[in-house]
C-alpha positions, 0 to 999 in steps of 0.5 A: 654582100650578095643577096642569095647564094646556092651551092652544090654539096657534091657526093664524096667518093673514096676511090680507094681507102686504106686504113694505115694505123690507129692513134692512141685516142682511137681515131684511125689513120687513112690513105684514100684517093678522093674525088667528087660526083657531079651530084649532091645536096644543095645549100642555099643562103640568103641575107637575114637580120644580123644575129639571126640564123635559120635552117629549113630542110627539104628534099627527097632524103630529108626524112632520113635525117636524125631528129633532135640533133643540131644539123651540121649546116647550122653548126658550120654557120654558127662557127663561121659567124664567130669569125665574121668581122661584123654581126651577120645573119642568114636564112639557110635552106638545105635540100637533101638528095643524098642518102644519110649515113651513106659513106659519101660525105653527105653531111660533111659536104653540106657543111663545106657547102655552107661554109663556101656559101656563107663566106660569100654571102657575108663577104668573108672569102678573105679568111685565111686557109689557116682559119678555114681548115681548122674550122672545117676539121672541127666540124668533122674529119671529112669536112676539110676534103669536101671544102677542098673539093679537088681530087686529093689523097686524104691522110691522117684522120682526114686533115692531111690533103695532098693534091692528086693528078687530075683524073681522066674523064669517067662516070660513076653510078652511085647505089645505096640500099637505103640502109644506114651504115654507121661509121663507128660500127664499121670501124669497130668491126674492122680487124686484121693488119693495117694497109700501107699507103698506096698513092697512084703513080701510074699514068691515067689516060682514060677510065680503064686506066683508072679502074686498073690502078684502083684494082691494085688497091681496095677499101679496107672497110668493105668487109666490116661494112658487109658484116654490119650491113650484109645487103652491101654485098648485093649492091656490089654484085648488082653494079658489077653485073652491069654492062660497061662497069669497069670496077664496083667498090664501096665508098667510105664506110658504106653503104653507098657503092659506086660503079666506074664507067667510061661513058655517060650512056653506059652509066645512065643505063646501069643506073636505070636498070638497077632502079628497075631491079631494086625499086627501094634502092637509091641510084644515080649516074653522075660524072666523076669530077676531080677539080676545084671551081671555087674559093677556098678550093672547094669544087662546089659549083654555085648558081 
């Protein structure tokens, strides 16, 4: 067993998101091309006495986590401990850098990172996919895609993952107005017909090709999210106005939006300009990553 593991819980980005239907139990069916940014929260785990699981939370956005609830990282730890072959324990530290209720899978990415880190810490990396995937789904609809960590097409309610081609090099600027946008409210506000699935079949040689392919698709939750949190429209406008921005779009159910850029200097400049214009907004530039680097498929780099 390893003494300490640190894993990056990368921000999840829905490059497009179509609502394709609705199940009898009320859950919506989705079609989405998902990739990840090279920026996120950190989950660090260390050995503790068997049966002891503790969680401390810090970081610039930690204060926005809801109080009085069991954190999803702790839930993930307790679920994985049930499958361990021997009594296990851990001291867990979650450093929050991502906004909360933001449409970029912060909590789901944290849970996935905890599963990856603890499986290594406890020598449980041999647990089969048939165990890990249902465990991840029981924590939330977005946890399986964060656990996979690759660029994938996400279907069903989030549990059907189909590999997508490797995406071309690109950068994103993520912007959040620091206003929570609760997912249930956005889905409740959605009206109109459903949208067919639309996997990208075009050859994508560069970021411009990716932007053109995405422009033929949309995020079906943008309009209901803007109706719920109107400032999202201002975020999209601010991104679209930046030099070099190839596409501005909301991710997930909001309120985080992303701008797609072809190079790092343009993305970094845009992130800084938006920070200067809107000092209360959260903004960061990061590379768009589309491949996995770790066991169980999660592209969650540890150090």
